[in-house]
N, C-alpha and C positions, 0 to 999 in steps of 0.2 A: 206776843203772843199772851192770853188770859192769863191771869193769876189765879189756877185753881189751889184746893186746899193742900196741904203736905199731907201724905201718908205716911211718911216715914223722912229722918233727917237723921243725918251723922256729920258729926264735927268734929274737927282736930282728935281724930282716931290713930293710936299709936298703940304697938305691937311689936314685942321682941322675942325673942328667940335665944337660945347659948349662942352667940357669938353673930347673930344676924339680926337687924334691925330691920321688919318686915314693912311695917308701915311707922312714917313720922308722924305725919300732920294730915291723913286723908279725909275727904269727904265726899256726901253725897246726899241728895234729897231728891224723892221722889214723890211727884203727883198722882193724885187718886186717876185709874184711868189712864195713864200715861206709859208708851215703850219708851223708855230709858236706856240709852247703850252706855256701856263701863267698859274702858279698851286700856290699853296699855300692853306695853313689851312685856313677856314672860319674865317673872320675875318685879313686877311693877308694882305686883300687891294685890292685884285684885282676887287672887282666891284667898287670901287672908280677910281681906275686907269681907267677903263674902261669907265665909265661915265665922265671922264676928255676928254678921246681920242673923246668921240661922242658929246660933247657938253654939256652934261646934267650940267655938272660943271663945267663955264668958269672960276671962280676965284680959283686959285692954285698959287704955286711958282714951280718954275725950269722951263727949255726948251721943248716945244714941236715945232718939227719940223716936216714938211709934203710935201713930193715930193722936199726937198730941203731949203724950205722955212720957216721961222719961223711963227707960226698958232698960234689963240686962236678963237677956235669955239664957239659963244654963244647960241646956239641951234642945237637940231638934225637935224635940216633941213639943218642949214650950212654945217655941217659934211656931210650931205646925197649928197648935192648938189657938193660937195668937191671930195664924191666917197666911205665916209666909210660908210657903215650899220652894224645893229648888229641883231641878232637872238637872244632872252633873253629865259632862261630857261624857264619860265613862259609864253604860249604862248599868244599873244598879237592881237587875229585875233577874229572875230566876228562871233557866231556859225550859226544867222541866215542871214546871207550873203552869196554869192555864193563865189567859189573858185574867178570867174575873180574880184567881186566886193571886197572881201579882198584882192586880190594884187594892184588893184588900187585906193583903197580908197582915197580918196579928191585929185586925178589927171585923174577922171574920162575920162575928155574931156578938150580940149583946149579953146571951146567954151561954148555957153550959154546950149547947147542941149547934152543929153548925148544920145548915141546908143547902147543898150544892144549887139547888133549884133557884133558891132565894137570892144567893151570890152572883148566878147568873143574870137574874133578873136584874138586881141592881148597877152590875155591869154594862149589863146591854141598854140600860138609861144613859149610861156615861158615853156609850160607844156610838149610842145616836146624835146624842147631844155634839159630841165634836167631830161625828160624819166620820169614824176611823174605817167603819165597814171592814169589820174583822167578826167573829164568833169567838164569844167570852170563855168557849169550850177549847178555843186551840192552843197548844201548848206554844209558848213565847217563842222557843226556839224555831220554832215554823214559819216565824213570821219575818219577812225584810227588816232592817235594819230603821228604815223609815216607818215603816208601822209599827216596831217596837216603841221609837219616840216618843210616838203618839199614844201609845199607851201607858208608856211613864209621865206624859203631858196630864193625861187623863187620871192617874194617879194621884198626883198631885194637886189638882184640881177637886180630887173626891173629898178631900180634908174640909169639913165643914167652916164655909164662910171664906175660902182661903181670896185673900185679898192683896197679895202680891206673891208673885210667881218668877223665882229666879231661873234663868234659862242660860246654861254654860255652854259654849258652843256648840247650839243644837243641831247646827246642820253639818259637824265636819265631815260625818262619815255618809250625808245623804246625797243622792240623787238629785239634778235638777228638778225635777217633776218632785221630788219628794220635799226638796225646799220649798217648793213653791205653794206645796199643800201645807207645810207648818208655817209659812208666812200666812198662810190666809186663817189658821187657828188661831195665830199671835194678835190679828185683827181682832176676828170672835171675841176673845178676852178683852182685850180693849174696851170694844164695844159693851161689853158687860161690867166695866168698871174696874177689872180687874187693873192692879199696877204690875206693868213686866219691866225688870231688867234683863237685857238681854247683852250677854258676853260675847262679845267673835274678833274675828282678825278676819272676816270678810266684808270689805267695806263698802260693796253694792247693797249687801244686805242691811247694814247699818245706815245708808242713806236713804233705802226705798221702805223700811220698817217704825224707825225711831222719830221721836220730837226733839230728844234730847241727847249730846254724848258727854258723857264724864271721862275726861283723862286722868290718868295716873301714871306716874314716872317714879321708879326708885323709892317707892313708898310714899310718894308725897302726888298730894294735888297737884294738878297743873291748871285746868279749865272745865269749865262746864259750857259747852256751846249749842245754840238751837241748830238743828241739823237743815233745816231749810235754808239759813243763811250761812252755811260754812261749806267749805269745799274738802273732798279729800283728802287734798295736798296739805291744808291746814291740819286736818286730824291729825294727820301721821306726821307731819311737821311738829304737834304738840306732844305726839306720842314718843318719838325717838329724837329730837330736840336737833335734828336737822333734816334739809329735803331729802326724800328716796326716790331715785328715778325708774318708776314704772311704765316711760315711756316703750311703745310696740319698736322690735327692731325691723328694719323697713330696707335692708340689704344682707345677704349671706357675708359672712368674714371668711368663707373657706374660697380658695383659688378652684378653678373651674378643672384644673388639671391636679387636684388634690387625690392621691392616692386611695386606695379604696381599703381601708382597716378590717369593715366583717360586710361580708354578701352574705345574704339568707334568700334560698329559694323554696318555694313550695313548704314554707314550714305548716304544718297541720296535726290538730290533736282534735278531743270530742268537743272541743268550743272556737276552734281556729280552723279554719278552712284556704287553702293555698296562699297564704302571706310571702310575701319578696318583698326585699327592700336591699340597699346598699347602704353602706353607714361610711362617711369619708374621715380621712386623718384629721382632726383639729375641729371635727363638726358636733354641733348640737344639734340632732336629731328628733324632732318631738314627734310624739306619739298621743293623736288627739282621737276624741271620741266618747259617746255616751258611756255611761255605766253598764256594765255587761258586754260592750263590743269585743273584747277579747281580747286588750292589750296585756292585760296582766300576764293572760294564758300565753301570751305570743312570746312574752319576756320567759315566760319557766320553760318553755320548751328552747328558748335560744342558751339557756344558762344550765342546761341539763338537769332542773329540776323537774319537768315532766317525762318520766323514763317512756312514757308511751307518743309521745309527740314525735314525729318523721318532718323528712325536708334535710336541706341539703346546706353548709353552712360552710363559708370559707373565713379563715382570719390570716389577713394579709396575701393573700391566693393560696393558704395552705388547706385544703378539704377538711375537714374535722366532723367528729360523731360523739357528741356528749350523752352520755346516760347517766350521769352523777354531776354534780353542780362540782366537785374535785377535778373534774377534766375542764369545765369551761373557767375554772380559777386558772388552772395550770397553762389553760392557753391566753391568759391575760384577761378573761373576762369574770368582771365584779357586778351581783346584782343588789341593790339595794331597795330592800323590800319595802312596799307601802305600808306594811305592819313593821316598824322597826323594832317593837318591845318584843313579838313575836318571834321574829327570824332574822332581824339583825343585832340583837342585844343578850348578854345573858344580863337580869337585872341584877340579880344578886352578887354580880361581880363586880370588879373595882374597873375602873377607868384601864388603869395599866391591862388588866387580865383583857379586856374586852378589844382593846389597842390591838395586842401581839396574838390576839385570838387565829388569827389566819398566816400568821408567820413563825410559829414556834419552830421550826425547823431552822430557820435562820438565827435565832437566838437558844438555844440548844445545841450539847455535846452528849450525844448518847440520850441519856434519859437523866441530864443534870441541865436544867433551864437556866441560865442566866439572869436572875434575878434583878440587879442592879443595872444592868442594860437594857432589860425591859422598861424600867421606868426611867431611865434616862432618853429612851428613843420615845416614850408615851409622853414624856415633858417637852421634847421637842414638837411634837406635833400639837400638844395642848397649847404652846405659845406660838405656832405657825399660823394655826386656826382662831385662835383667840378664845378657846372653850373654856366657859365660865365653871369654874370647879375650886375646891378650898384645898385639893391637892390630888395628885394622879392614883392616891388609894381609898378617895370615892367613891362612894357606891354611884352603877349608873344610874338606879334606880331614883336616887335624889338628884337628878338635873332636872333640868326644862329641858323641853322638847325639841328647842334648838340645838342643845349644847350637847343632848343625845344623838343627833342625826349629826353632827362634828366627829364625834367618836365610831360611828360607824363609819366615815367617811377615812379618817384618819386607818381603821382598819385596812383598809383596799389600798392608801395611799402607801403603807408602808409594805404591802405585800407587792406595790408597783404595777398594777395592772397597767394596761392600756385603752382598754376599754370598759367604761363605768354606764350602767343601767341606774338612773335614778326613778323610782316609780312613786309617786306621789310624793316627791323629797320636802314639801313645804306643808302638809297637811298638819293642822293643829298649830302650825310655829308662827310666830308671831313677826310683825311687818320687817322689825328691825333685824332679828334673826334670820328672815328670810333676805334681806340687802345682802346679808352676809354671804349665805350660804349661793347668790345669785354669783357673787363677786370670786368666791370659788371655783365654780364651773368656767368661767371665764378665763379664768386662770391655767385651770385645769388643762383648758382647748387651746391655749395661748401656747403651753409646753409641749403640744402635740398631741395629748392624749384625746380620745371620743368619747360622745357622750351622748347616749339614749334617754331624752327626756319622757316620762309618760306623766302625764297629768290632767286631770278634770279642768284646770282653771284655764281657763282662755287665755286668759292675761298673761299668765306665765309661760304659755306656749310663746306666744307671739313678743314676749319680751326678752327670750332666749335664743328661739328657734333659727337655725341659717333654712334648714327643710322640715315639711310638716307632713308627716303620713297619717290619713284620717282612715280608723275604721269602724264600721258598723256591722253587728250582728257574726262576728268574727271574720270577716271577709278586709282588705283595703280596699279603699273605695278611691283613693285618690292618693297623689303625693303634689305638695305645694310648695314653690320656693318660697320665704319670709316677704319678698315683694310682693307676690301677688296672693298671699293668704290675708285673712281678715275673719271676725267671729262668723259672718253671713257665708262667705264660703266655705270655711270650717262645719259649718252646722249644717249646708247643704248636701256637704258629703257626708256627716255623720248620721243621715237620718234616710240617704239616697236610697239604700240597698233594701229599708224597711219600707219606703214609698215604692219601690219597685216591683216589691213582692206582693203591696196589697191590690196594685194595680194590677199584676199578672193574674192573680186568683177571680 
């Protein structure tokens, strides 16, 4: 590859916090007009390096050069003024403001008076430039996640002469179509000479969009590789220090005569129509489909979270009716939500409090909770699941995504449920933690538990499932044995009903 001038260079970067060495000797160099991936497991130091780059952490060791000159940015505003902007994984936008107001918040006017007409005109120019296709007067809360993401990118690019744009897990909450739109926008920015730092756990996007990949591990620089001449396996090996199995499962691990743990017939709600399936004991049953296919809504009926949902459910041959999640839990069904921070955890409580949350009845006498026993059982699950936490007293909000997911799992293992519903279990989780969660799921089914896996990641579905139920527009369009499943056969079924509806009109 030809040698382009360096826009940014960081060498020997170190940063410590009380009791933690976040970065030891990290490095990154960025060429003009380059899309450069920054990868590593959660805790590798990516976020810390980016916060130094954008002025959030002004105190650090090492060399930071920008446009050939040593720099130390002491605020986000300083970095933005110099041409460095970031779009965070968690959108930093205000739902009750319009698109235009979000784009220019704090920069509405250079005079005392603010003209909404002028603000909308300036916003429309950016909307047209990035082909976002929204009205600048629309409230942000009325946009899809994908459109909101594009608006935040437009906001980042609205700062004068943005030269470096950092995208932190930009596609984590996007559909396949929205992700394709995002990658086209990244290409547009590259063509304009903008340098893009692309942080993602999605290897297919990294291989498609980036020119080079820099790997961090445990706060240290590992390697920088040309994307065109390396493989996904090489990148993963550099990230985790070992080989990680990502191969598709070729045969079901469940005996043909395995008993049925759960049977669902005619599940129906506002967004689900007549969905039926069986889950066998010791099986991982995958649920695939495009975003909006009704998979999560089906699981909400199954676990009693949708009080208006109808249909029949049998657990171990017993007919049951769930109108509240507590009833499903008592029947041995646990739901691990796709939004673990909102529905799976109480972020301001400790690891212990979250672990025992569903089992206080077994860990208390009357109104007295056995605190010592709570800590003891929590430590047992921390050890068994290899949860990385300084102590069981640590607040869950301070853990990485993968370790938060382990706390959710520990909560239900302590409750000793027999059926676990994993809804997007590895969203936003790095390769290494993902492999650990996969291993735990295999161990659970080996113990005789049954798992429903809802995932938008077809690689994940094909890697873990014994059978795959495919949904489209609220209906189940087919069930595939893993031996006959592929990305092609799944996508054919995932679009089947939509195609059929279009042809019938």
